[in-house]
C-alpha positions in Angstrom: 22.7 -16.6 12.8 19.7 -15.1 14.7 16.9 -14.7 12.1 16.4 -11.3 10.6 13.1 -10.0 9.5 13.4 -7.4 6.6 9.9 -7.8 5.1 8.0 -5.0 6.9 6.4 -3.9 3.7 4.5 -7.2 3.8 3.3 -6.9 7.3 4.3 -5.6 10.7 3.9 -6.9 14.3 1.2 -5.1 16.3 2.8 -2.6 18.6 2.1 -2.8 22.4 0.3 0.5 22.5 -2.2 -0.7 19.9 -2.9 -3.9 21.8 -3.4 -1.9 25.0 -5.8 0.5 23.2 -7.8 -2.3 21.8 -8.1 -4.5 24.8 -11.0 -2.8 26.6 -13.1 -3.1 23.4 -12.4 -6.8 23.2 -13.8 -7.4 26.7 -15.7 -4.9 28.9 -16.8 -2.4 26.2 -18.2 -5.0 23.8 -21.4 -3.2 22.7 -22.8 -2.8 19.2 -22.2 0.8 18.2 -25.7 0.9 16.6 -27.4 0.1 19.9 -28.9 3.0 21.9 -28.3 1.6 25.4 -25.2 2.5 27.4 -23.1 -0.4 26.0 -23.9 0.7 22.5 -23.3 4.4 23.3 -19.8 3.6 24.8 -18.9 1.6 21.7 -20.2 4.4 19.4 -18.2 7.0 21.3 -15.0 5.0 20.8 -15.8 4.5 17.1 -16.3 8.2 16.5 -13.2 9.2 18.5 -11.2 6.8 16.3 -12.7 8.3 13.2 -11.7 11.7 14.4 -8.2 10.7 15.3 -7.6 9.2 11.8 -9.0 12.3 10.1 -6.8 14.6 12.1 -3.7 12.6 11.5 -4.3 12.4 7.7 -5.6 15.9 7.0 -9.2 14.9 6.5 -12.7 15.6 7.9 -14.1 13.1 10.4 -17.0 12.5 7.9 -14.5 11.5 5.3 -13.4 8.3 7.1 -15.2 5.1 6.2 -14.1 2.0 8.2 -13.5 -1.2 6.1 -11.7 -4.5 6.6 -8.4 -3.8 5.0 -6.6 -2.2 2.1 -7.9 -4.5 -0.6 -11.5 -3.8 0.4 -10.8 -0.1 0.5 -9.3 -0.2 -3.0 -12.3 -2.2 -4.3 -14.8 0.1 -2.7 -13.2 3.2 -4.3 -12.9 1.7 -7.8 -16.0 -0.5 -8.1 -18.1 1.8 -6.0 -17.3 4.7 -8.3 -17.9 2.6 -11.4 -21.2 1.3 -10.2 -22.3 4.8 -9.3 -21.7 5.9 -12.9 -23.4 2.8 -14.2 -26.5 3.2 -12.1 -26.8 6.8 -13.4 -26.9 5.4 -17.0 -23.3 6.1 -17.9 -20.5 3.8 -19.1 -17.8 3.7 -16.4 -14.1 4.0 -17.4 -11.3 3.6 -14.9 -7.7 4.7 -15.6 -4.9 3.1 -13.6 -1.2 2.4 -13.8 0.7 -0.8 -14.8 2.6 -1.0 -11.5 -0.4 -0.9 -9.2 -1.2 -3.4 -6.5 -3.3 -6.3 -7.8 -6.2 -5.1 -5.6 -6.3 -2.0 -7.9 -5.4 -3.7 -11.2 -7.9 -6.5 -10.8 -10.7 -4.2 -9.6 -10.1 -1.9 -12.6 -10.0 -4.7 -15.1 -13.3 -6.1 -13.7 -14.9 -2.8 -14.7 -13.9 -3.5 -18.3 -15.1 -7.1 -17.9 -18.6 -5.8 -17.0 -19.0 -3.6 -20.0 -17.1 -0.6 -18.9 -13.6 0.5 -20.0 -10.2 0.2 -18.4 -7.1 2.1 -19.4 -3.7 1.0 -17.9 -1.1 3.7 -18.2 2.6 2.8 -18.7 5.5 3.8 -16.5 9.1 4.7 -17.4 12.1 2.7 -16.4 12.1 4.3 -12.9 8.5 3.3 -12.4 6.9 6.8 -12.5 3.6 7.1 -14.4 3.8 8.6 -17.9 2.0 11.9 -17.5 1.7 12.3 -21.3 -0.3 9.1 -21.4 -2.4 10.3 -18.6 -3.2 13.5 -20.5 -4.3 11.4 -23.5 -6.5 9.3 -21.3 -8.1 12.4 -19.8 -8.8 13.9 -23.3 -12.1 13.4 -25.0 -14.7 11.6 -22.9 -13.3 11.7 -19.4 -13.0 8.6 -17.2 -15.0 8.3 -14.0 -11.9 7.7 -11.9 -8.1 7.7 -12.0 -6.4 5.3 -9.5 -2.7 5.3 -8.7 -0.8 4.3 -5.6 1.1 6.9 -3.6 4.1 4.6 -2.8 4.7 1.5 -4.8 4.6 -1.6 -2.5 7.5 -3.4 -4.3 9.9 -0.6 -5.2 9.0 2.3 -2.9 8.7 4.6 -5.9 6.6 7.7 -5.0 4.1 8.7 -7.7 3.3 12.4 -8.4 -0.1 12.1 -6.8 -0.8 15.8 -6.4 0.1 16.5 -10.0 -2.1 13.7 -11.2 -5.0 15.0 -9.1 -4.4 18.5 -10.5 -4.6 17.3 -14.1 -7.5 15.0 -13.5 -9.4 17.7 -11.4 -9.1 20.2 -14.3 -11.5 18.0 -16.3 -13.6 17.0 -13.3 -12.2 13.5 -12.8 -11.7 12.3 -9.2 -8.5 10.5 -8.2 -8.2 7.5 -5.8 -4.8 6.7 -4.2 -3.7 3.6 -2.5 -1.7 5.0 0.4 -1.1 1.8 2.2 2.7 2.0 1.9 2.7 5.8 2.2 1.2 6.5 5.6 3.9 6.7 8.2 6.6 6.6 5.5 6.1 9.9 3.6 4.0 13.0 4.5 0.3 12.3 3.7 -2.4 15.0 3.8 -5.7 14.1 2.3 -7.0 17.6 1.7 -3.8 19.0 0.4 -3.2 16.1 -2.0 -6.3 16.9 -4.1 -7.4 13.3 -4.2 -11.0 12.2 -3.8 -10.4 8.8 -2.2 -7.5 7.4 -0.2 -7.0 3.9 1.1 -5.1 2.9 4.3 -4.7 -0.3 6.3 -3.6 -1.2 9.8 -1.2 -4.1 9.4 1.5 -2.1 7.5 1.9 0.3 10.4 1.9 -1.9 13.5 -1.9 -2.1 13.7 -4.2 -5.1 13.6 -4.7 -7.1 10.4 -8.1 -6.9 8.5 -8.5 -3.2 9.5 -8.6 -0.3 7.2 -10.3 2.8 6.0 -11.3 4.6 2.8 -11.2 8.4 3.0 -13.7 9.7 0.6 -15.1 13.2 0.4 -18.9 13.6 0.7 -19.0 15.1 -2.9 -17.7 11.9 -4.5 -20.5 9.5 -5.4 -19.9 5.8 -4.7 -22.2 2.9 -4.6 -21.8 0.3 -1.8 -20.5 -3.1 -2.7 -22.3 -4.7 0.2 -25.9 -4.3 1.3 -27.7 -4.7 4.5 -27.5 -1.7 6.7 -26.7 2.0 6.8 -23.4 2.0 8.7 -20.5 4.0 7.4 -22.6 6.5 5.3 -24.3 3.5 3.8 -21.0 2.6 2.0 -19.9 -0.2 4.2 -22.9 -1.8 6.0 -22.4 -4.2 8.8 -21.6 -4.0 12.5 -18.4 -2.1 12.9 -15.3 -3.6 14.5 -14.8 -1.1 17.3 -11.7 -2.7 18.7 -10.2 -2.8 15.2 -11.1 0.9 14.6 -9.5 1.8 17.9 -6.4 -0.1 17.0 -6.2 1.4 13.5 -6.6 4.9 14.9 -3.8 4.3 17.4 -1.5 2.9 14.7 -2.2 5.7 12.2 -1.7 8.4 14.9 1.6 7.0 16.0 2.9 6.2 12.5 2.3 9.8 11.4 3.9 11.2 14.5 7.0 9.1 14.0 7.3 9.5 10.2 9.9 12.2 10.0 12.3 10.5 12.5 11.9 7.1 11.0 12.4 8.4 7.4 15.8 9.7 8.3 16.9 6.5 9.9 15.5 4.3 7.1 17.2 6.4 4.4 20.6 5.8 6.1 19.9 2.1 6.4 18.9 1.9 2.7 21.9 3.8 1.5 24.2 1.5 3.5 22.6 -1.7 2.3 22.5 -0.6 -1.4 26.1 0.5 -1.2 27.3 -2.9 0.2 25.3 -4.9 -2.3 26.3 -2.8 -5.3 30.0 -3.1 -4.4 29.9 -6.9 -4.0 27.4 -8.1 -6.7 28.3 -7.3 -10.3 25.4 -6.2 -12.5 23.1 -5.4 -9.6 20.3 -2.9 -10.4 18.6 -0.6 -7.9 15.0 -0.5 -8.9 13.7 3.1 -8.9 17.1 4.4 -7.8 16.9 7.4 -10.0 13.7 8.8 -8.7 12.0 9.7 -5.4 11.4 6.6 -3.2 9.9 6.0 0.2 12.8 5.3 2.6 11.6 1.9 4.0 12.0 -0.1 0.8 15.1 -1.3 -1.1 14.4 -3.3 -4.2 17.3 -4.7 -6.3 17.5 -6.7 -9.5 20.0 -9.5 -9.6 21.2 -11.0 -12.9 22.0 -14.7 -13.4 20.1 -15.8 -10.3 16.8 -17.7 -10.0 14.7 -15.3 -8.0 12.5 -17.9 -6.3 15.4 -20.1 -5.3 17.2 -16.9 -4.0 14.4 -16.0 -1.5 14.1 -19.6 -0.4 17.8 -19.9 0.1 17.9 -16.6 2.1 15.1 -17.9 4.3 17.1 -21.0 5.0 19.9 -18.7 6.1 17.6 -16.9 8.5 16.8 -13.8 6.4 13.2 -12.9 5.6 12.8 -10.8 2.5 10.5 -10.8 -0.5 10.8 -11.4 -4.2 7.9 -8.9 -4.8 4.5 -8.4 -3.2 3.5 -10.7 -0.5 -0.2 -10.2 -1.3 -0.3 -12.6 -4.3 -1.0 -15.8 -2.3 2.6 -16.0 -1.1 3.9 -15.9 -4.7 7.6 -15.5 -5.2 7.3 -15.5 -9.0 8.2 -12.7 -11.4 7.0 -9.2 -10.6 4.5 -7.4 -12.8 5.9 -4.2 -11.4 9.5 -4.9 -12.6 8.2 -6.1 -15.9 6.3 -2.9 -16.4 9.4 -0.9 -15.7 12.0 -2.8 -17.7 10.1 -5.1 -20.1 12.4 -7.8 -21.6 15.3 -6.4 -19.5 13.6 -7.2 -16.2 15.8 -9.0 -13.6 14.7 -11.2 -10.7 13.9 -8.8 -7.9 14.6 -8.9 -4.2 12.8 -6.5 -1.8 14.2 -5.6 1.6 12.0 -3.4 3.8 12.8 -1.9 7.2 10.8 -1.5 10.4 11.0 0.4 13.6 13.2 -2.3 15.2 15.6 -2.8 12.3 19.2 -2.2 13.5 22.5 -1.4 11.7 23.8 -4.8 12.7 20.9 -6.6 11.1 21.4 -4.7 7.8 25.1 -5.5 7.8 24.4 -9.2 8.4 21.6 -9.2 5.8 24.0 -7.7 3.2 26.7 -10.3 4.0 24.2 -13.2 3.8 22.8 -11.9 0.5 26.2 -11.6 -1.1 27.2 -15.0 0.1 24.0 -16.7 -1.2 24.1 -14.9 -4.5 27.7 -16.0 -5.1 26.8 -19.6 -4.3 23.8 -19.6 -6.6 25.8 -18.1 -9.4 28.6 -20.7 -9.1 28.0 -23.6 -11.5 27.5 -26.9 -9.8 30.5 -29.2 -10.2 30.2 -31.8 -13.0 29.8 -35.4 -12.0 
């Protein structure tokens, strides 16, 4: 069959409008935005216009937007930058996060503990939602310097109660960082209304260029830079800015936010159809996060009696691109820490389908049929010699 790509949560192709917006800044308008001559001024104008567009789309102030080189750097700047700010002021940093976070958050938070600080990892329930009682315990007594939780889980699509977490943390003066990489363009995102202090976004999940991103951070939240060598980006991310990348990111964010409502309706219908077909044909199938709010673009199912790694390889050979979990772990298709955190010893091998702007009903139908066929084949014992 014609190959089907249903791994848009891993990455997306760059849309033509983004390429067109970037092209002038890859050629004629190549100036350094820190230069004072006309080439530099033209680059600076484009950079600041991009900053303003992202701020408007995400409900922030222009001064809140710090350009970085992707979601992982954005997460690290928020977490390690906050911890180092506390450390440099003579305090002991403590970061609170959640067991189902992206590794960019979990590893950054754990490194705070490795460097003499403290790290608290909150559990989740079987649907993948953070345990708010455990959060309240972590906020009691000496407060942490930061709480970090992702808005939409990258493997299951589960939506965390970000505003409620920000409200509880804010009551004791603790800022909240959210990784919104899978949220922007998928669910409504408004920085100011959410109550969070820092928000991470990247371009390649929303049809923008890879290695582009931003950290939204209010001017009243103290961070230390992780790089040194210049005063760009409020001194938090020194180095000559990628103007073309910023332009592309702004174009992608603006269009993703504008299309969010319409795409959500279509993705929900695709997800319901796919889950219905799989559940009807595969005994014991589990829909991960199916009992709570999920972003519409992700369908994650657990499959008993199947080797998860062999399944994704077999589906690829059949022309279907899906994921066994996050694609951000050096291409790993091994067991998912997210599913283990949700189900413990009852965790099943996971399969993640994720939809994009070009996904069709026919592709979803064919993907369901291929998945059922491959699962049945893998479950059938090989004939004895």
